[in-house]
C-alpha positions in Angstrom: 33.2 -0.5 13.8 33.9 0.8 10.3 34.2 -2.7 9.0 30.9 -3.7 10.6 29.2 -0.6 9.2 30.5 -1.3 5.6 29.5 -4.9 5.8 26.0 -4.1 7.1 25.4 -1.5 4.4 26.7 -3.8 1.7 24.2 -6.4 2.7 21.4 -3.8 2.8 21.9 -2.7 -0.8 19.1 -4.8 -2.2 16.8 -3.5 0.5 17.7 0.1 -0.1 17.1 -0.3 -3.9 13.9 -2.3 -3.5 12.2 -0.2 -0.8 13.7 3.1 -2.0 12.8 2.7 -5.7 9.3 1.4 -4.8 8.6 4.3 -2.4 10.2 6.8 -4.9 7.9 5.6 -7.7 4.9 5.8 -5.3 5.9 9.4 -4.4 6.3 10.4 -8.0 2.9 8.9 -9.0 1.3 10.6 -6.0 2.5 14.1 -7.0 1.8 13.5 -10.7 -1.8 12.8 -9.8 -2.3 16.1 -8.1 -3.3 18.1 -11.3 -5.8 15.4 -12.3 -7.4 15.5 -8.9 -7.5 19.3 -9.0 -9.4 19.2 -12.3 -12.1 17.2 -10.6 -12.1 19.2 -7.4 -15.8 19.6 -6.9 -16.4 15.9 -7.1 -13.6 14.9 -4.8 -14.7 17.6 -2.2 -18.2 16.1 -2.2 -16.7 12.7 -1.7 -14.7 13.8 1.3 -17.7 15.6 2.8 -19.7 12.4 2.6 -17.0 10.3 4.4 -17.7 9.4 8.0 -15.4 11.2 10.6 -14.0 7.7 11.5 -12.7 7.2 7.9 -11.2 10.7 7.7 -9.4 10.1 11.0 -7.5 7.2 9.5 -6.7 9.3 6.4 -4.8 11.8 8.5 -7.8 13.9 9.5 -7.5 15.9 6.2 -10.0 18.8 5.8 -8.4 20.4 2.7 -7.2 17.8 0.3 -6.2 20.4 -2.3 -3.5 22.1 -0.2 0.0 20.5 -0.4 -0.2 19.5 3.3 -3.7 18.0 2.9 -3.0 16.3 -0.4 0.3 14.7 0.6 -1.0 13.9 4.1 -4.0 12.1 2.6 -2.3 10.2 -0.2 1.1 9.5 1.2 2.1 10.4 4.7 -1.0 9.3 6.6 -0.2 5.6 6.0 3.6 5.7 5.5 4.5 5.1 9.2 2.9 1.6 8.9 4.1 0.8 5.4 7.7 1.8 6.0 7.5 0.8 9.6 7.2 -2.8 8.5 10.7 -2.6 7.1 12.0 -0.8 10.2 10.8 -3.3 12.7 11.9 -6.3 10.6 15.4 -4.8 10.1 15.7 -3.7 13.7 14.6 -7.1 15.1 17.3 -8.8 13.1 20.3 -6.7 13.9 21.5 -9.2 16.4 18.8 -11.9 16.6 19.3 -13.0 13.0 22.9 -14.0 13.7 21.9 -15.6 17.0 19.2 -17.7 15.4 21.5 -18.7 12.6 24.2 -19.8 15.0 26.8 -17.3 13.8 26.8 -14.8 16.6 29.2 -16.7 18.8 31.6 -17.0 15.9 31.4 -13.3 15.2 32.0 -12.4 18.9 35.0 -14.7 19.0 36.7 -12.2 16.7 38.6 -9.3 18.3 35.6 -7.0 18.4 33.7 -5.4 21.3 30.0 -6.0 21.6 29.4 -2.2 21.7 31.2 -1.8 18.4 29.3 -4.6 16.8 25.9 -3.3 17.9 26.9 0.4 17.3 28.0 -0.4 13.7 24.8 -2.2 12.9 22.6 0.5 14.5 24.3 3.2 12.5 23.9 1.0 9.3 20.1 0.7 10.0 19.8 4.5 10.4 21.8 5.1 7.2 19.8 2.4 5.3 16.5 4.1 6.3 18.0 7.5 5.3 19.0 6.1 1.9 15.5 4.6 1.3 13.9 8.0 2.2 16.4 9.8 0.0 15.3 7.8 -3.0 11.7 8.6 -2.0 12.6 12.3 -2.0 14.1 11.9 -5.5 10.7 10.6 -6.6 9.0 13.7 -5.2 11.7 16.1 -6.6 11.5 14.7 -10.1 7.7 14.9 -10.4 6.8 18.0 -8.4 8.1 20.9 -10.5 5.8 20.4 -13.5 2.7 20.1 -11.4 0.6 22.7 -9.6 1.5 21.4 -6.1 3.6 24.6 -5.5 6.1 23.1 -3.1 9.9 23.5 -3.4 12.0 20.4 -3.6 13.8 21.3 -0.4 10.5 21.6 1.5 9.5 18.1 0.2 12.4 16.6 2.1 11.2 17.9 5.5 8.4 15.4 6.2 10.8 12.6 5.3 13.1 13.8 8.1 10.3 13.4 10.6 9.4 10.0 9.1 13.1 8.9 9.3 13.2 9.7 13.1 10.0 7.7 13.7 11.3 4.7 11.7 14.6 4.8 13.6 12.7 4.8 16.9 10.7 1.8 15.9 13.7 0.0 14.5 15.5 0.4 17.8 12.4 -0.6 19.8 12.4 -3.9 17.7 16.1 -4.3 18.5 15.4 -3.9 22.2 12.6 -6.4 22.1 14.8 -8.9 20.3 17.1 -8.7 23.4 14.3 -9.6 25.8 12.0 -11.8 23.9 12.8 -15.4 22.9 12.9 -15.0 19.1 13.3 -12.4 16.4 9.8 -13.2 15.1 8.3 -12.5 18.6 10.2 -9.2 18.7 9.1 -8.1 15.2 5.5 -9.1 15.9 5.4 -7.2 19.2 7.0 -4.1 17.7 4.6 -4.3 14.8 1.7 -4.6 17.1 2.8 -1.5 19.0 3.3 0.4 15.7 -0.2 -0.4 14.5 -1.8 0.4 17.9 0.1 3.6 18.0 -1.2 4.4 14.5 -4.9 3.7 15.4 -4.7 5.7 18.7 -3.1 8.7 17.2 -5.5 8.7 14.3 -8.5 8.3 16.5 -7.6 11.5 18.5 -9.1 13.7 15.7 -12.6 12.4 16.7 -11.9 11.6 20.3 -10.2 14.7 21.8 -9.8 12.9 25.2 -7.2 10.7 23.5 -4.9 13.7 22.8 -2.8 13.3 26.0 -2.3 9.6 25.3 -1.4 10.4 21.7 1.3 12.9 22.8 2.9 10.1 24.8 3.2 7.8 21.8 5.8 8.1 19.0 3.4 8.8 16.2 2.0 11.7 18.3 5.3 13.5 17.5 5.3 12.5 13.8 4.6 15.6 11.7 3.9 14.0 8.4 3.0 16.4 5.7 2.7 19.2 8.2 6.5 19.4 8.2 6.2 21.1 4.8 5.8 24.3 6.7 8.9 23.6 8.8 10.2 21.0 11.1 9.1 20.9 14.8 12.5 20.3 16.4 10.9 19.6 19.7 8.9 16.7 18.2 11.9 15.5 16.3 14.0 15.5 19.5 11.4 13.4 21.2 11.5 10.7 18.5 15.3 10.7 18.4 15.4 10.6 22.2 13.0 7.6 22.3 15.2 5.8 19.8 18.3 6.6 21.8 16.8 5.2 25.0 15.8 2.0 23.2 19.2 1.7 21.6 21.0 2.2 25.0 18.8 -0.3 26.7 19.4 -2.8 23.9 23.2 -2.3 24.3 23.0 -2.8 28.0 21.1 -6.0 27.5 23.4 -7.2 24.8 26.5 -6.7 26.9 25.2 -8.7 29.8 
């Protein structure tokens, strides 16, 4: 499995650098803008008060955009599950299906390697790739936060990224599972992407439709903390996301071994 892991990580280097540096720069710019926003606080507060509740719902339901939680939730973490989720579902759907559609899977399995080792190595590589991308994102936060008035330590800035990582792993493994039951990689990625977007809308909508709260708690993003993790990780929510990913991964392995 070690050889498979190294090979998969080697092939993911460009994706790590591309996505990681892009999100890192976005994170740095987001934090650097905080002081500018703070200087125009009255104007921005009036703008937020004028927004319809439906718009605020899809911006994370922020009520205080000048607190660290409110600011980072509004300008970064509210939309990050969908943005980074695009990569997660594309990468997850291709862990096996890409080789199958290229006609190289049979050649690979003809080697002295067990199917469980092949899939396990690639799943671990996906999890590490996502972790590396988010680590570069954290570097962007860590480099730009100290000179600003955000008032959050660099260690605390990593906590929301842990919650985001667990969510992305879960969706990546959902895409992997779908690639084992649907006829093509594109169908698996499209279906997982559709679930991701519907999840985002339903969970966002709960702030103005309280009756949707039970449904939101049954969805992955209902356990995603986002910027709220700055105050500490909810290990119960984190375990739900990791558990959902593990179930999808095990079902995908069962299907792959058949």
